N, C-alpha and C positions, 0 to 999 in steps of 0.2 A: 504494500500500500504506500503510495506517494504521500509524504506529509512534510510539513515544516515544523520547526521546533516551537513548542509552547514557551520554553525559556526565552527564545529569541524575541517573542512578542513582548514580554516584560522588559527585556533589555532595550528593544527598539523604541518602546513607547513608555518611558518612565513616568510621564504625567498621567497615565491612566491609573488613577488611584482608587476608583470605585469598580470593584470586580464582582460580576454576577454569574452564577451557574444556574442554568435552567434546564428543564426537561420534564418528561412524565415522571410520576411518582415512582420511587423505588429503583431509579437508574444509577444513583450514586452522587446526586448533587451535594448532599451533606458531606460525603466522603471527600469529594474533590475540593469543596470549600475549605475543609479542615486541612487537607494536604497542601493546598496553595498557601494558606495562612502559615503553615509550618515552614514551607520552602522560603517564603519571604522573610519570616522572622529569623531564620537561620542566616539569611543574608544581611542581617542587621537592621531590618526595617521594623518599625513599630506597627503592628497589625491588629485590627479588630475584626473578628469574624462573628457575624450575628445572624440569627434565623428570623425570618418573617413568616414562618410556618407555625400556626398554633399547635401542631403536633410535632414540635421541634425535637430533634434527637442529638443535638450537639453534646448534651450531658452524657448520652450513651457513648458517643464516639470518643470523647475525651476521658471517659470514666471519671467524671467529676460533676457533682450536682451544682449546676450554674443557673437553674431556672429561676427567673425573677430576682436574681441577685446583682444585676447590673454587670458591668464589664469585669470579668473575673480572669486573673492571670493564670494561664495554663503552663507557661514556661517563659523564660526571658524574651521579651518583645511580642509575645503572642497572648492576646486576650480574647475571650469568647463571651457571648451574651445571648441569652434566651429571654424573650420578652413575655412577661406575665400579663396577658391581655385583660384578664378579669380584674386584676389590681388596677390596671390603667383605667378601665371603665369606671371603677369606684372613685379614682382620683378625678376623672372627668366630672362626675356628679358633684363632688365637693367643690371643684373649681367653679362650676356653673352656679351653684348655690351662693358661693362667696361673691361672685361677680354681680349677681342679681341684687344681693344685699348692698354691695358697695355702690353700684350704679344708681339704684333707686332709693337709697337711704332707708331701706326696710329694717325692722328689728328682727323679723323672722320671715321665712318663706311661706307664702300662702299654701294651704293644703293641696289645692287643685294643681298648682304649679309643681309642687314637690312630687305629686303622683305622676305628673307627666314626665318629670326628670327620671323617675324610677322606671316607668314604662319604656322610655326611649332606650334605656340600657339593655333591654331584652330584644331590640331589633336585630335581625340576622346579620346586618352589615356592621354592627357596632364593634364586633371583635376585630374585623379587618381594619376598621377606622382607627381603633385604639393602637393596633400594631403600626399602621402607617404613621400615626402621629409620633409614636415612640421613635420610629426610624428618622423622622424629621429632627427630633431632639438630638439623636446620635450624630447626625450629619452636621447640624448647626453648631453643636458643642465643639467639634473638632478634636485635635490632639493625637491623631494617628497618621502614619504615612499611607496606609492602605486600609480600605473598608471592604470587606468581602461579604456579600449578601448570599445567604443560603436561601434561595427563593422557594416559594410554595410550588406545587405541581402546576403544569402549564396553564390550565384553565383559570386557576386562581391567580396565577402570576399576571395574566393579561388583565384581570380585574384590578389587581394591585397597581399595575402600570398605568391603567386608565384613570385611577382614582385621582391622581394629581391634577389632570386636565379637567376632570369633572368638578372637583373641589374649587379649582381656580376660577372656572366659569361661574360657578354658583356664588362664590365670595365676591367676584367682580360685579355681578348684578346687584347684590345686596349693598355693596359699598357705594355704587353709583346712586342707588336709591337714597341711601343715607346722606350722601353728599348733596343731592338735590334738596332733601328736606332741610339740610343745614343752610343751604343758600336761601331758601324761603324764610327760614327763621331769622337769618341775618338781615334780609330785606325788610322784614316786619319790624325788627328791632330798630332799624334806621328811621323808618316812618314814625315809629312811636317814640324815637329818641331815647330808647332804653339804653342801659349799660351794655357793654360788650357781653356776648354770650360766654358762658363757661365752656371750658374745654369739653369736646364731645367724646366721652369715654367709650361709647358704643362704636363710633367711627374709628377711633384709635385701635380698638380691639380688632375690628374687621381688617384694618390695614396691617396689623401685626400678624394675623393669621395668613393673610394673602402673601406677605413677605416670606413667611416660613414655607408655605406650599411652593412658591415659585423657586425658592432655593433648592428644595428637594426635587421638584419635577425637572428643573434644568439639568440636574446631574444625570437623570435617567436617559436623556437624549444628547448628552455632551460627548461628541465623538473624540474629543481630545482627552477627556478625563475618565471616560467610562469604557469598560470592556465587558461584553456579554458573551459567554460561552455556552453552547448547547451540549448536553450530554446525550449520546445516542448509543444504542446497541445493535448488533447485527441480526435484527428481526424485522420482518416486513412491516408489521403494524407500527412499530416504533419509528422506523424510517419515514413512513407515510405521515404519521402524526407530527413528526419533527419538521417535515417540509411545510406542512400546513401552518404550524406554529411560527416557523421562521417568517412566513409571509405575513402573518398577523402582527408579529413583533415589528416588522418593517414598517407597517402602517403607523406605528407609534414612534417611528424614527429611532428605535433602540439600536445603538451601534453594535452590529454583530462582529465578533472578532474571530470566530471559528468554532470547530466542533471537536469534541473529545470522544473517542470510541472506547467504551468500557466493556469489561468482562469477555475479553478475547481469549478463547481456548488456545493453548500452544499447539502450533502445527506439528511439532515433533511427536505428538500423540499418535499421529497417523502411522508412524513407523513401529508402533508398539502393538502388542496383542490386547486390543480393547474391545469392549462389548459392542454389539451392532448399533445399539442406541447411540453410543458416543460417536461412532463412525458417521452416523446420519447427522448428528449435531454438527460435526466438523464440516461435512459437505455443505450443509445449509449455511453455516457461518461463512465458508469460503465464498459462496454465491452472493450473500448479502454484504460482505466486506467489499466485493467488487462493485455492488450497487452503490454503497456509501462512497467509495472512491470516485465513482462516476458522477454521482449527484452532487457531492460536496467537494468536487475536485479543487485542489489547491487551498482548501480550508481546513483540512484535517491537521490538528496540532499535536495530537498524542493518541496512541493506542495503549490501553491499560489492560493487562492480563487478568483473567479470573484468578482470584486469590484462594488460597487453601483454607482460609478461615475468615470469620467476621473481622471487619476493619474497626477495631476498637483499641484504644491505647496508643501512646506515642510511637512505639516501635513499628506497629502496622501502618500508622499514618506516615511515618518516615518512608516505609517501603513503597507506599502508594505515590508519595511525592517524587521518589526517585524514578518510578515508572512514568510519571507524568512529565517530568522536566529533564531527565537525562537524555 
């Protein structure tokens, strides 16, 4: 299989600090996210790998409980984070209550408003929204040379990538309406010769949210700063789904950097006395590796072999990193 080096991509484009691995569920996105973080940390870069998947498994792969504990040091230069969406939603609720009290000078939240705040937390999209907002926090805060996103499976990843533009459009409309209201209030104040209006806390809050969303969404489509890698295996359905997903991602202007082929059975098995089932698997693999090389020609960055056991713990992560980058 003709391929270029994954390591060379990182060497040629040092400004690509936001790294994303995507693909269908169960293909190895978390494994490659952890291995890439390990590789970069070993090169002396300060790296944060974090999961935007509610069913995150970074704790499993690193053999360390990091869920909901913020950025946790795994080894020198390498930090990992799993987002606790439920806790984030509860923090949302408290923030909303506090802002209502502050903006409107209330002593307590009316019961009907508090009921609405609690009901909103049960909305299906609230978990994804909470994770998205936490990611914005991570990016805005800074402090790392590389940020590695362990993305959710493809369908949800597309939803995640579209959220930024949806939020931005929504906030933009609300902000314009608020600005128009502000202009009417100012005109009325001049006519009445009233004092200058107090600072508009609601407008300021909307502008603050818009700024955060724009900063995060601009990263997703920044070809100079962002690298997106698809994980694929030598199976027909996976190849077809990846082709479709790549086309959809292109519509969001996500900068595609290449493909990593995972779980490749060693060719030398063919020379050994192996079961018929395994022979058939090798033949199928050979066929679909040819398809991958043809369809993604010039974009294959690494082929990673099927490992003899689960990828958990730093020694196995190191082994995967060597397969990816050597």
